[in-house]
C-alpha positions as CSV (number, residue, x, y, z in Angstrom):
1,M,11.7,-24.6,4.2
2,A,9.9,-21.3,3.8
3,A,10.2,-19.0,0.7
4,M,10.1,-15.4,1.8
5,Q,9.9,-12.0,0.0
6,H,10.6,-8.7,1.9
7,G,10.2,-5.1,0.8
8,L,10.1,-1.6,2.3
9,I,7.3,0.7,1.3
10,G,7.9,4.1,2.7
11,E,8.8,3.2,6.3
12,I,6.6,0.1,6.4
13,E,8.1,-3.4,6.0
14,V,6.1,-5.9,4.0
15,A,6.6,-9.6,3.6
16,S,5.1,-12.6,1.9
17,S,6.1,-16.1,3.0
18,Q,4.9,-19.6,2.1
19,G,6.0,-23.2,2.4
20,Y,5.1,-26.6,3.8
21,G,5.2,-26.9,7.6
22,H,7.3,-24.6,9.7
23,R,7.9,-23.8,13.3
24,F,8.6,-20.2,14.6
25,E,10.5,-20.2,17.9
26,K,9.3,-17.8,20.6
27,H,10.3,-14.3,19.7
28,S,9.2,-10.7,19.8
29,H,9.3,-7.6,17.6
30,D,9.9,-3.9,18.3
31,E,7.0,-3.1,15.8
32,F,3.4,-4.0,15.4
33,V,3.1,-7.2,13.4
34,I,0.0,-7.6,11.3
35,S,-0.4,-10.9,9.4
36,A,-3.0,-12.3,7.0
37,N,-3.3,-16.0,6.8
38,L,-4.2,-16.9,3.2
39,F,-3.8,-20.6,3.4
40,G,-3.1,-23.2,6.1
41,N,-3.9,-23.5,9.8
42,E,-1.4,-21.8,12.1
43,Q,-1.1,-22.8,15.7
44,V,-0.1,-19.6,17.6
45,W,1.4,-19.2,21.1
46,L,1.1,-15.6,22.4
47,D,2.1,-14.4,25.8
48,G,1.3,-17.8,27.5
49,R,-1.9,-18.7,25.6
50,S,-2.5,-20.7,22.5
51,F,-5.0,-20.5,19.6
52,S,-5.5,-21.5,16.0
53,A,-5.5,-19.1,13.1
54,G,-6.9,-20.5,9.9
55,A,-7.2,-19.1,6.4
56,G,-9.0,-15.7,6.4
57,T,-7.7,-14.8,9.8
58,L,-6.0,-11.6,10.6
59,T,-3.5,-11.8,13.5
60,T,-2.2,-8.6,15.2
61,Y,0.7,-8.5,17.6
62,N,1.6,-5.5,19.7
63,P,5.3,-4.5,20.1
64,G,7.1,-6.6,22.6
65,Q,4.5,-9.4,22.8
66,I,6.1,-12.9,22.9
67,Q,4.9,-15.1,20.0
68,G,5.6,-18.4,18.5
69,G,4.0,-21.4,16.8
70,G,3.8,-22.7,13.3
71,V,2.1,-25.1,10.9
72,P,2.2,-28.9,11.2
73,E,4.9,-30.7,9.1
74,D,4.1,-31.1,5.4
75,Q,1.1,-28.8,5.6
76,P,1.0,-25.9,3.1
77,W,0.7,-22.3,4.3
78,H,0.9,-18.8,2.9
79,F,1.0,-15.6,5.0
80,V,1.6,-11.9,4.2
81,S,2.7,-9.5,7.0
82,L,3.2,-5.9,7.8
83,Y,5.7,-4.5,10.3
84,V,5.1,-0.9,11.4
85,T,6.4,1.0,14.4
86,A,4.0,2.3,17.1
87,D,5.0,5.9,16.4
88,L,4.5,5.5,12.6
89,L,1.1,3.8,12.9
90,S,-0.2,6.4,15.3
91,H,1.1,9.3,13.1
92,C,-0.3,7.9,9.9
93,L,-3.8,7.4,11.4
94,G,-3.9,10.6,13.5
95,L,-4.1,8.7,16.8
96,A,-2.3,9.3,20.1
97,R,-1.8,5.6,20.8
98,V,-2.7,2.3,19.2
99,E,-3.0,-1.1,20.9
100,F,-4.7,-4.2,19.6
101,A,-6.9,-5.9,22.2
102,R,-7.7,-9.0,20.0
103,A,-4.9,-11.1,18.6
104,A,-6.9,-13.0,15.9
105,T,-10.0,-12.0,14.0
106,Y,-11.7,-13.8,11.1
107,L,-11.7,-11.1,8.4
108,P,-11.5,-12.8,5.0
109,G,-12.2,-9.7,3.0
110,L,-9.4,-7.7,4.7
111,T,-6.9,-10.7,4.4
112,Q,-7.4,-10.9,0.7
113,R,-7.1,-7.1,0.3
114,M,-3.9,-7.2,2.4
115,A,-2.5,-9.9,0.1
116,Q,-3.2,-7.7,-3.0
117,V,-1.6,-4.7,-1.4
118,V,1.5,-6.6,-0.4
119,D,1.8,-8.2,-3.8
120,G,1.5,-4.8,-5.4
121,S,4.1,-3.4,-3.0
122,L,6.6,-6.1,-4.0
123,A,6.0,-5.6,-7.7
124,D,8.7,-4.4,-10.1
125,D,6.5,-1.5,-11.4
126,C,7.6,1.6,-9.5
127,F,4.1,3.2,-9.8
128,L,2.6,0.1,-8.1
129,R,5.2,0.4,-5.4
130,E,4.5,4.1,-4.9
131,R,0.7,3.4,-4.8
132,G,1.5,0.7,-2.3
133,E,2.1,3.2,0.4
134,E,-1.3,4.8,-0.1
135,R,-3.0,1.5,-0.2
136,L,-1.1,0.3,2.9
137,I,-2.2,3.3,4.9
138,L,-5.8,3.0,3.9
139,L,-5.6,-0.7,4.8
140,L,-4.1,0.0,8.2
141,G,-6.9,2.4,9.0
142,D,-9.5,-0.2,8.1
143,I,-7.7,-2.9,10.1
144,V,-7.6,-0.6,13.2
145,Q,-11.3,0.2,12.8
146,A,-12.2,-3.5,12.4
147,S,-10.3,-4.2,15.7
148,G,-12.7,-1.8,17.5
149,M,-10.6,1.4,17.7
150,R,-12.1,4.7,16.6
151,L,-10.2,6.9,14.2
152,P,-10.5,10.7,14.2
153,M,-13.4,12.0,12.2
154,E,-12.7,12.0,8.5
155,A,-12.0,15.4,7.1
156,R,-13.6,16.8,4.0
157,L,-11.2,18.9,2.0
158,A,-12.5,22.2,0.8
159,R,-12.6,22.4,-3.0
160,S,-9.9,25.1,-2.9
161,A,-7.6,22.8,-0.9
162,V,-8.1,20.0,-3.5
163,L,-7.3,22.4,-6.3
164,Q,-4.2,23.6,-4.4
165,L,-3.0,20.0,-4.0
166,Q,-3.7,19.2,-7.6
167,E,-1.7,22.2,-8.7
168,L,1.2,21.0,-6.5
169,L,1.1,17.6,-8.0
170,A,0.8,19.0,-11.6
171,A,3.9,21.2,-11.0
172,Q,6.0,18.2,-9.8
173,L,5.0,15.4,-12.1
174,D,8.6,14.2,-12.5
175,A,9.1,14.1,-8.7
176,A,5.8,14.1,-6.9
177,P,5.7,15.2,-3.2
178,N,5.4,12.4,-0.6
179,L,2.3,11.9,1.5
180,E,3.8,13.7,4.5
181,Q,4.5,16.7,2.4
182,M,0.9,16.7,1.1
183,A,-0.8,16.0,4.4
184,T,1.1,18.3,6.9
185,P,0.3,21.7,5.4
186,L,-3.4,20.7,5.5
187,G,-3.3,19.6,9.1
188,L,-4.3,16.1,8.2
189,S,-3.0,12.6,8.9
190,K,-1.9,10.6,5.9
191,F,-5.0,8.4,6.3
192,Q,-7.3,11.5,6.4
193,L,-5.6,13.0,3.4
194,L,-6.1,9.9,1.3
195,R,-9.8,9.4,2.3
196,A,-10.6,13.1,1.8
197,F,-8.9,13.3,-1.6
198,Q,-10.6,10.1,-2.8
199,Q,-14.0,11.4,-1.7
200,D,-13.5,14.5,-3.9
201,T,-11.8,13.0,-6.9
202,G,-12.5,9.2,-6.8
203,M,-8.8,8.6,-7.0
204,S,-5.7,8.7,-4.7
205,P,-3.2,11.6,-5.2
206,R,-0.8,9.3,-7.0
207,Q,-3.5,7.9,-9.3
208,W,-4.6,11.5,-10.1
209,A,-1.0,12.4,-10.9
210,M,-0.5,9.4,-13.1
211,Q,-3.6,10.1,-15.2
212,L,-2.3,13.6,-15.7
213,R,1.1,12.3,-16.7
214,T,-0.4,10.0,-19.3
215,R,-2.6,12.9,-20.6
216,R,0.5,15.1,-20.8
217,A,2.3,12.3,-22.7
218,Q,-0.5,12.4,-25.3
219,G,0.1,16.0,-26.0
220,L,3.9,15.6,-26.2
221,L,3.5,12.6,-28.6
222,R,1.1,14.7,-30.8
223,A,3.8,17.4,-30.8
224,G,6.3,14.9,-32.2
225,L,8.6,14.3,-29.2
226,A,10.2,10.8,-29.2
227,V,8.7,8.3,-26.8
228,T,12.0,8.1,-24.9
229,E,12.1,11.9,-24.5
230,V,8.4,11.9,-23.3
231,A,9.2,9.3,-20.7
232,H,12.2,11.3,-19.4
233,T,10.4,14.6,-19.4
234,L,7.4,13.2,-17.4
235,G,9.5,11.3,-14.8
236,F,8.7,7.8,-15.9
237,A,11.4,5.2,-15.0
238,D,11.9,4.3,-18.6
239,Q,10.1,3.9,-21.9
240,S,8.6,0.6,-20.9
241,H,7.2,2.2,-17.7
242,L,5.4,4.9,-19.9
243,T,4.2,2.2,-22.3
244,R,2.6,0.1,-19.6
245,H,0.6,3.0,-18.2
246,F,-0.2,4.6,-21.5
247,R,-1.5,1.4,-22.9
248,A,-3.6,0.8,-19.7
249,A,-5.2,4.2,-20.1
250,Y,-5.7,4.5,-23.9
251,G,-5.6,0.9,-25.2
252,L,-2.5,1.2,-27.4
253,P,1.2,1.8,-26.8
254,P,2.6,5.4,-27.2
255,G,4.5,4.7,-30.4
256,Q,1.5,3.3,-32.2
257,Y,-0.6,6.3,-30.9
258,Q,2.0,8.7,-32.2
259,R,2.0,7.1,-35.7
260,A,-1.8,7.2,-35.8
261,V,-2.2,10.9,-35.0
262,R,0.6,12.0,-37.3
263,R,-0.6,10.5,-40.5
């Protein structure tokens, strides 16, 4: 029996599944399926040929390919998977078309990173889920490049464009624009936007917005606003959401900080 978790990050479906022994009957998907084998030895049947995929292997299936297989009875296994449509994958990466030529590649670094991204995407923390989309898109770009496909040249944002985007994020801290709304006016794919913004700031757009939210929270707490009011004003899901991120940034919870600066 397999234990499975599913989630939807933006328009990308993510899943984490594990168990002891399992057989997947022959089937196909409308989307690309990208799976990371974290533990176990999967026997895969794909379009008439068979191969093994052990721990550290990344398997990639194009839409419509017939796949099947499984793990021998009583053997432990753990996989994480992404399901992304052809149109969405091409659009996110700025490519006209994507097709994987190799079904299995040993890439232990990418498989571990994919596990971390999926775990974060399935977390209860709404900021981790929001950041999950950024991390997923960057991961997809690296997976496509590792498979041998070339992405469009990475853009460098002019400093004026970075400042313009930061102003947009600062003006909408309680409801930040999505990646599409940020990338389209600049003529970039989501992947290009994320790489370019990170090159300039060392952070993703949502990370940058979060550090500004916690900084604004400091000012409001100094001014005497209640913690619950600060959380509401800055668009945090609730007081505990503010507390988690404030403590992570400044080392103490907002209530304790407020008492310390108002003595």
